SELO-758917 format. One record per atom (N, C-alpha, C, O, CB): residue in one letter; x, y, z. Coordinates in steps of 0.2 Angstrom, whole numbers, plus 2048, in hexadecimal, padded with zeros to 3 digits. Glycine has a CB too. Layout:
N
AXYZ/...
***
This chain:
183
N8047F9800/N8007FE800/N803807800/N80080C800/N7FC7FB807/T80C804801/T80F80C801/T81180C7FB/T8148117FA/T81680D805/Y81080A7F6/Y81480B7EF/Y80D80F7EB/Y80780D7EB/Y8178027EA/P80E8137E9/P8098157E2/P80A8117DE/P8058107DB/P80A81C7DE/T81080B7DB/T8118077D5/T8118027D8/T8138037DE/T8168097D0/K8117FB7D7/K8127F47DB/K81A7F67D6/K81B7F67D0/K80B7EC7D9/P81F7F57DC/P8257F57D7/P8277ED7D4/P8247E87D5/P82C7F97DC/S82D7EE7D1/S82D7E97CC/S8367E77CC/S8397EB7CF/S8297ED7C3/V8397E07C9/V83E7E17C8/V8437E47C3/V8417E27BD/V83E7DE7C9/G8487E87C4/G84B7EC7BE/G84B7EA7BA/G8497EA7B4/G84F7EF7BD/W8507E47BE/W8557DE7BA/W8597D87C0/W8577D87C6/W85E7E47B5/Q85C7D47BF/Q85E7CE7C2/Q8647CC7C0/Q8667CC7BA/Q8587C97C0/L86A7C97C5/L86F7C87C2/L8707C07C9/L8717C27CF/L8757CF7C2/T8717B97C6/T8737B77CA/T87B7B77CC/T87E7BC7CA/T8727B27C8/A87F7AF7D4/A8857B17D2/A8867AF7CD/A88A7B27C9/A8897AF7D6/A8847A97CB/A8847A47C3/A8887A97C0/A88E7AA7C0/A87B7A17BE/Q8827AE7BC/Q8837B07B8/Q8897B57B9/Q88D7B77B5/Q87F7B07B7/A8887B77BE/A8927BB7BE/A8967B97BF/A89B7BB7BF/A8957BF7C3/A8957B17C0/A89E7AE7C1/A89A7A87BE/A8967A67C1/A8A47AC7CA/P89B7A57B8/P89A7A17B5/P89C79B7B4/P8997957B2/P89A7A37B4/A8A679E7B6/A8A87987B7/A8A97967C1/A8AE7947C3/A8AF7987B1/F8A17967C4/F8A27947CD/F8A378F7CB/F8A478F7C5/F89D7947D3/P8A278B7CF/P89D7857CF/P8997887D7/P89A78D7DB/P8A277C7D1/N8937857D7/N88E78B7DC/N88D7917DE/N88A7937E4/N88F78A7E1/A88E7957DA/A88F79D7DB/A88A79D7E0/A88579A7E1/A88E7A37D6/R88F7A47E2/R88A7A57E7/R88B7AD7EB/R8907AD7EE/R88A79E7EC/F8877B07EB/F88C7B97EE/F88B7B77F5/F8887B27F8/F8887C27EC/A88F7BC7F6/A88F7B97FD/A8947C5800/A8987C87FC/A8967AD7FD/M8917C8805/M8927CD806/M89A7CE808/M89C7CD80E/M88E7CE809/P89C7D3803/P8A57D4805/P8A67D780B/P8A97DC80B/P8A97D9800/G8A37D3811/G8A27DA817/G8A47D381B/G8A27CD818/G8997E1819/P8A87D3824/P8A87CD829/P8A57C982A/P8A87C482D/P8A97CD82E/A89C7C9827/A8977C682B/A8967C1824/A8937BC825/A88F7CB82F/G8997C381E/G8977C1816/G89D7BA817/G89B7B5815/G8997C880F/R8A47BD81A/R8A87B781A/R8A77B381D/R8A67AE81A/R8AC7B881C/Q8A77B4826/Q8A47AF828/Q89E7A982A/Q89E7A482D/Q8A57B0829/Y8997AE824/Y8947AB828/Y8907A881D/Y88A7A681B/Y88F7B2830/Q8947AA81B/Q8937AA810/Q88B7AE811/Q8867AD80D/Q89379E80A/S88C7B1815/S8827B5812/S8857BA80D/S88A7BD80B/S87C7BB81B/A8807BA80B/A87E7BE803/A87F7C8805/A87F7CB80B/A8717BA800/G8807CA800/G87F7CF801/G8827D67FC/G8827D27F7/G8807CF807/F8847DB7FA/F8897DE7F5/F8887E57FB/F8837E77FE/F8867DE7EA/L88F7E97FB/L88F7F47FB/L88D7F47F8/L88E7F07F3/L8947F97FA/N8887FA7F9/N8868027F4/N8898057F5/N88A8077FB/N8808077F5/L88C8057F1/L89380A7F1/L88D8127E8/L8908137E2/L8A08027ED/G8898147E9/G8848137E6/G8838127DC/G88080D7DA/G8818187E9/R8868157D6/R8868107D1/R88980B7D2/R8878077CD/R8898117CD/V88B8087D6/V88F8017D8/V8907FD7DB/V8967FC7DD/V8918017D9/L88B7F87DD/L88A7F37E2/L8927ED7E1/L8967EB7DC/L8817EE7E1/V8917EE7EA/V89A7E67E8/V8997E17E9/V8947E27EC/V8A27E67EC/T89B7D97EA/T8997D67ED/T89E7CF7EC/T8A07CE7E7/T8927D77EC/N89E7CD7F0/N8A27C57EC/N89C7C17E8/N8967C17E7/N8A67BE7F3/V8A07BF7E8/V89E7B67E2/V8A27B27E4/V8A77B37E2/V89F7B57D9/I8A07AC7E7/I8A27A57EC/I8A27A17E5/I8A07A07DF/I89B7A27F4/A8A779D7EB/A8A77947E5/A8A57927EC/A8A97917F0/A8B178F7E0/Y89B7917EB/Y8997907F4/Y89C7857F2/Y89B7827ED/Y88C7927F8/Q8A17837FC/Q8A277E7FD/Q8A97807FA/Q8A977A7F8/Q89E7787FB/S8AE7827F8/S8B47817F2/S8B77877FB/S8B578B800/S8B47857E6/D8BE7847F7/D8C778B7F8/D8C778D7F5/D8CC78F7F3/D8CF7897F9/R8C278E7F1/R8C57977E6/R8C279B7EB/R8BD79B7EF/R8BD7987DA/S8C779F7EB/S8C67A67EF/S8BE7AB7EA/S8BC7AA7E5/S8CF7AB7ED/A8BD7AF7EF/A8B47B07EB/A8B97BA7E7/A8BD7BE7E8/A8A97B37F5/Q8B67B87E1/Q8B97BF7DD/Q8B47C47DE/Q8AE7C47DD/Q8BA7BE7D5/L8B67C67DE/L8B37D07E2/L8AF7D17DE/L8B07CD7DA/L8B97D77E2/T8AA7D57DC/T8A57D67D6/T8A17DD7D6/T89C7DF7D9/T8A07D07D6/G8A57E07D1/G89E7E87D1/G8997E67CB/G89B7E47C6/G8A27F37CF/I8917E87CF/I88C7E87C9/I88A7EF7C9/I8897F27CE/I8867E37CA/D8887F07C2/D8857F67C1/D87E7F67C6/D87B7F17C6/D8837F87B9/A87C7F97C8/A8777FE7CE/A8707FB7CA/A86B7F87CC/A8788097CE/Q8737FF7C3/Q86A8037C2/Q86A7FB7B9/Q8657F87B9/Q86A8137BC/T86C7FA7B8/T86D7F37B3/T86F7EE7B4/T8707EA7AF/T86F7F47AF/G8727EB7BA/G8727E67BD/G8777E27BB/G8787DC7BC/G86D7E37BC/K87C7E77B6/K8807E37B1/K8897E37B6/K88C7E97B8/K87E7E77A7/V88D7DE7B6/V8947DD7B9/V8967E37B4/V8957E47AF/V8987D47B8/L89A7E57BA/L8A07EC7B6/L8A47E67B6/L8A57E37B1/L8A47F47BC/W8A77E67BC/W8AB7E37BD/W8AC7DF7C3/W8A97E07C8/W8AF7E57BB/T8B47D97C2/T8B67D57C6/T8BB7D67C8/T8BE7DB7C6/T8B67D07C3/N8BE7D27CF/N8C57D47CE/N8C57CE7D5/N8C37CF7DB/N8C87DE7CF/E8C87C77D4/E8CD7C37D3/E8D27C57DA/E8D27C27E0/E8D07C37CA/D8D67CA7DA/D8DE7C97DC/D8DB7CE7E4/D8E07D17E5/D8E57CF7D5/A8D77CF7E7/A8D57D17EF/A8D77CE7F4/A8D87D17FA/A8CF7D07EF/G8D87C77F0/G8DA7C57F8/G8D37BE7F8/G8CE7BE7F6/G8D97CE800/F8D67BA7FC/F8D07B2800/F8CE7B8801/F8D17BD802/F8D37AA809/F8C57B7801/F8BF7BA7FF/F8BF7C1804/F8BE7C180B/F8B87B3802/P8BF7C6801/P8C17CD802/P8BB7CE809/P8B87C980A/P8C07D37F9/V8B87D280D/V8B97D7812/V8BA7DF80E/V8C07DF80D/V8C07D5818/C8B67E580B/C8B77E980C/C8B47EE810/C8B07EC814/C8B87EA80A/A8B57F5810/A8B17FA80F/A8AD7FB80C/A8AD7FB806/A8B37FD80E/T8A87FE810/T89F800811/T8A280680C/T89E80A808/T89A80381C/E8AA80780B/E8A8811809/E8AD80F803/E8AF809804/E8AC81B810/A8AF8117FF/A8B58157FB/A8B881B7FD/A8B581D802/A8B38167F5/V8BB81D7FB/V8C08227FB/V8C48257F4/V8C78207F1/V8C581F7FE/D8C582A7F1/D8C582B7EA/D8C68277E5/D8CA8277E0/D8C882E7E9/G8BF8247E8/G8BD8217DF/G8BE8167E4/G8BB8117E2/G8C78267D4/L8C68167EB/L8C68107EA/L8C280E7EF/L8C18137F2/L8CC80D7EA/L8BF8077F2/L8BF8027F4/L8C57FF7F8/L8C97FB7F5/L8BD7FF7EF/P8C68017FD/P8C97FD803/P8C87F5803/P8C27F3806/P8C780180A/C8CB7EF802/C8C77EA803/C8D07E4806/C8D57E4803/C8C17E77FB/V8CE7E280E/V8D47DC811/V8D07D680E/V8CA7D580D/V8D57DC81D/G8D97D1809/G8D67CB80C/G8DD7C880B/G8E37CA80A/G8CF7C7809/K8DB7C380D/K8E07BD810/K8E57B8808/K8E37B4803/K8D87B6814/V8EB7B980A/V8EE7B6804/V8ED7AF802/V8ED7AC7FD/V8F47B6805/A8EB7AA80A/A8E87A3805/A8E27A280E/A8E17A6813/A8F279A803/T8DF79B80C/T8DB79A810/T8DF795818/T8DE79481E/T8D579680A/F8E2794814/F8E278D81A/F8ED78D81C/F8EF79381B/F8DF780814/G8F178981E/G8F4789820/G8F678F822/G8F379381F/G8F678781F/P8FB791827/P900792829/P90179982A/P907799828/P90578E825/P9017A182C/P9037A5829/P90A7A7825/P90F7A4826/P9027A782C/D9087AC820/D90F7AE81E/D9107B4820/D90D7B9820/D9107AE816/E9157B3822/E9177BC824/E9197C281E/E9197C881D/E91E7BB82A/A91C7BC81B/A91B7C0813/A9177C3810/A9167C980F/A91B7BC80F/E9157BE80F/E90C7C080C/E9067C080E/E9007BE80B/E90A7BC807/G9077C2813/G9027C381A/G8FA7C7815/G8F97C680F/G9077CB821/A8F47CB81A/A8ED7C8815/A8F27D3813/A8F77D6814/A8E07C481B/K8EB7D680F/K8F07DC80B/K8EA7DD80B/K8E57D980D/K8F57DC804/V8E87E4809/V8E47E9807/V8E67ED801/V8EA7F07FF/V8E47EE80C/S8DE7EA7FF/S8E17EA7F6/S8DC7F27F8/S8D87F37FD/S8DD7E27ED/F8DE7F67EF/F8D67FB7F2/F8D77FC7EA/F8DB7FF7E6/F8D78037FA/I8CE7F87EB/I8CC7F87E1/I8CA7FD7DD/I8C57FF7E1/I8C67F47E0/R8CA8007D9/R8C78077D4/R8C08027D5/R8BF7FC7D3/R8CB80A7CA/L8BC8087D6/L8B38067D3/L8B18087CD/L8AB8087CC/L8AD8097D6/T8B68097C8/T8B48097C1/T8B88077BF/T8B88097B9/T8B280E7BD/D8BD8027BF/D8BE7FE7B9/D8BE7F77BE/D8BD7F27BB/D8C68007B5/G8C07F77C6/G8C07EF7CB/G8CA7EE7CA/G8CD7E97CB/G8B87E67C5/T8CC7F27C9/T8D47F07C9/T8D27F07CE/T8CD7F27D1/T8DB7F47C7/T8DA7EC7D0/T8DE7EF7D9/T8E47F67D6/T8EA7F57D4/T8E57E57DE/D8E17FB7D8/D8E88017DB/D8EB8007DD/D8EF8057DB/D8EA8057DE/H8EC7FC7E1/H8F47FA7E8/H8F27F87ED/H8ED7F97F0/H8FB8007EA/K8F77F47F0/K8F57F17F3/K8FA7F17F9/K9007F17F8/K8F37ED7F0/L8F87F0800/L8FA7F3805/L8F97ED80C/L8F47EA80E/L8F67FA805/P9007EC80F/P9017E7812/P8FB7EA817/P8F97EF817/P9077E6815/A8F87E581B/A8F47E3820/A8F47E6827/A8F87E1829/A8F47DF821/P8F27EA82D/P8F67E9833/P8F57E4836/P8EF7E3834/P8F67ED838/N8F67E083A/N8FA7D783B/N8F17DC83D/N8EF7E283E/N9037D1842/G8ED7D283E/G8E97D183D/G8E47D583C/G8E07D4840/G8EA7CD83F/A8E27D9837/A8DF7DD836/A8D77D6830/A8D87D182C/A8E57E4833/A8D17DA832/A8CE7D482D/A8C77DC82A/A8C27DC826/A8CB7CA834/V8C97DF82E/V8C37E482D/V8C47EC82B/V8C77EF82E/V8C17E4833/V8C27EE826/V8C57F4822/V8C07FA821/V8BD7F981C/V8C77F381C/M8BF7FE824/M8BB804822/M8BE809820/M8C4809821/M8B8807828/V8BC80E81B/V8BA814818/V8B581B81D/V8AF81B81C/V8B6812813/R8B7820820/R8B2825824/R8B882D821/R8BC830825/R8B282382F/G8B682E81C/G8B783581B/G8BC832813/G8BA82F80F/G8BA83B822/S8C4836815/S8C9834814/S8CC830817/S8D182E812/S8CA836814/A8CD82D81E/A8D0828822/A8CB82181E/A8C582081C/A8CE82B82C/V8D481E821/V8D281781F/V8D2810827/V8D780D828/V8D9814816/Y8D0810829/Y8D380B82E/Y8D0803830/Y8CA80382F/Y8D480E834/T8D37FF832/T8D87F7832/T8D47F783C/T8D77FA841/T8E57F982F/A8D07F583D/A8D17EE840/A8D27E8841/A8D17E583C/A8CF7ED841/G8D37E5845/G8D47DD845/G8D77D984C/G8DD7DB84E/G8DA7DC83E/Y8D57D6850/Y8D77CF853/Y8E07CF853/Y8E37D084D/Y8D47C984E/R8E37CD856/R8EA7C7854/R8ED7C685B/R8EB7CA860/R8F37CA84E/S8F17C185D/S8F17BD864/S8FB7BC862/S8FD7B885E/S8E97B3864/D8FE7BF866/D9067BF867/D9057BF86F/D9067C3873/D90A7C7864/G9047B8870/G9037B7877/G8FE7B987D/G8FF7B8883/G9067B8878/G8FA7BB879/G8F37BE87B/G8ED7C0876/G8ED7BF870/G8F67C487E/V8EB7C3878/V8E37C4872/V8E37CB871/V8DE7CE874/V8D97C2876/Q8E77D286D/Q8E67D586D/Q8E17D9865/Q8E07D6860/Q8EC7D686F/L8DE7DF867/L8D87E3861/L8DF7E985F/L8E17EE862/L8CE7E9866/A8E27E4858/A8E47EF856/A8E07F084F/A8DF7EC84A/A8EF7F2854/M8DF7F9851/M8DD7FF84D/M8E4800849/M8EA7FE84A/M8DA806852/T8E2804843/T8E7806842/T8DE80E83B/T8D880C839/T8EF7FD83F/R8E381483B/R8DF81983A/R8E8819836/R8ED818839/R8DA81E840/G8E481C82C/G8E881E826/G8E5821823/G8E0825824/G8EA81A823/T8E881D81C/T8E6822816/T8E781B812/T8E7815813/T8EC82A815/T8E781E80D/T8E8817805/T8EE818805/T8F0813802/T8E48187FC/V8F281B807/V8F8819804/V8FD81780B/V90181480A/V8FA8207FF/D8FD819811/D8FC817818/D8F8816820/D8F8819826/D8FF817818/L8F680F81C/L8F080E823/L8F580F82A/L8F680A82E/L8EA804823/G8F781182B/G8F9812833/G8FA819832/G8FA81B838/G90180E837/A8FA81F82E/A8FE82582F/A8FA828834/A8FB82E835/A900829828/S8F7827836/S8F282D83B/S8F182A843/S8F182D848/S8E882E838/W8F0824843/W8F0820849/W8F1817849/W8EE813845/W8E882284B/R8F781484E/R8F780C84D/R8F680C856/R8FA80E85A/R900808849/E8EE808858/E8EE80585C/E8EE7FF85F/E8EB7FB85B/E8EC80585C/Q8F07FC864/Q8EC7F8867/Q8EC7F6870/Q8EE7F9875/Q8EE7F2864/A8E87F0870/A8E37F0877/A8E17E7879/A8DD7E2876/A8DA7F6876/G8E67E887E/G8E77DD87D/G8E07DE884/G8DF7E088A/G8F47D7882/L8DC7D887F/L8D47D2884/L8D87D1889/L8DE7D388A/L8CF7C987F/S8D47CB88D/S8D47C9892/S8CC7C7892/S8C77C9892/S8D87CE896/A8D07C1893/A8C87BC896/A8C77BB89C/A8CB7B989F/A8C77B5895/R8C17BC89E/R8BF7BF8A7/R8BB7B88A9/R8B57B78A7/R8B97C98A7/N8BE7B48AC/N8B87AF8B0/N8B17AF8B3/N8AE7AB8B5/N8BB7AC8B5/
***
């Protein structure tokens, strides 16, 4: 009753259409909940909707995908943002920061740890990458600042956060806080 005319479907895109080479393709939110629970969703960045396409129940990396919000056409894909990238909900200077691990299993490789990739919203290419601060699992943007946050364990569990720029993730500050279990 709230619409003057009945809404209709403007376009429809399936995960199989977005990534035909992916077996059992599904959309997954490029955020922490999407990574953990493989829940469907997208980031609304105005003209571009950004989502991950995953090969469900496989160890294949996610394909970050940009979709035209008006037409539903796949604008670009990027498989270079790390395994199941987690992206900020805002872009800075046309770049979407996404944090992604290099591998999904095995011991961490200090030389090739998680990276923050800065993806161009116009064409989906990786503009540049920066090493993610130790333990970073989330990246956020507010104005021109880029924040990272995550947990690390070097003998104890610590929350680590940074505030920086697209060229130096810790340019403004880096903070760590120890966490303790309560009995």
